[in-house]
N, C-alpha and C positions, 0 to 999 in steps of 0.2 A: 291377146295371146300371152301377156305377162301376168295376168291374174292367176293366182294359185289354182291349179287343177284344170285350167282351160286348154293349155297346149297339149296335154295328154289326150284330150278328146279328139284331136284332129289327126287322123291317120287315113291314108288312102292306099288300099290294096296292100301290097307287100312292102311298101316304102316305110321307113321309120316314122314314128310319130313326130309331130312338130316339136315336142319337148326334146326328143332325142337329137333332132337337128339343131335346136337351140343350144343344147349342151355341148355339141361339137363346136358350134360357133363361139360360144363362151370360152371353150377350152383353147381356142387359138387367138383369143384376145378381143373378140367383139364385145362391145359394151352396150347394155340395154338401159335406156333412159326413159323415164316417164315424166310427162309434163305435170308439174304440181298444180298449176292453174286448171288444167283439164280435169284432174282428179277432183278438185274442189267443185268445179262446175257440174260434173256428173255425179257428185256425191259418193265417190269411191274412196273408202278409208285407206290410209297409207299401208296398213298391215295386210291388205288384200293381194299384194304382189309377191312374186317369187323373190327369194333373197338376192338374186343376182341383179334385179332391176333397181336402179338408183333413181330416186325421185329428185328432179332438178327443176329450177325455174325456167320459164319460157325464154327469158333473156339468155340463159346459159345455152339452151338449144339453138337459139338464133345465132349466137356467137360461134358455136361449133359448126353450124351449117355454113356460115359465111367464111370461116377461116380454115376449113378443112375439106378434104374430099369425102363427102358425107352422103349417107342415104338416110332419109327420114321416112318412117312408116307410120301411117295414121290409121 
């Protein structure tokens, strides 16, 4: 969903597209993070993501999950 152009494709009925919902979430402070090791494993180049998505290491994601009230989406 954070690959360029993908979230715009997801829209159900009269609801806003996933990208519109993501923009609202980003606007109120939600941070989008992508696991660098997963990108390498899947062969996804760093430039394939929307600008708001920050690429971080797996250790960073683990630390955030352990030390905060967090939701991880896979």
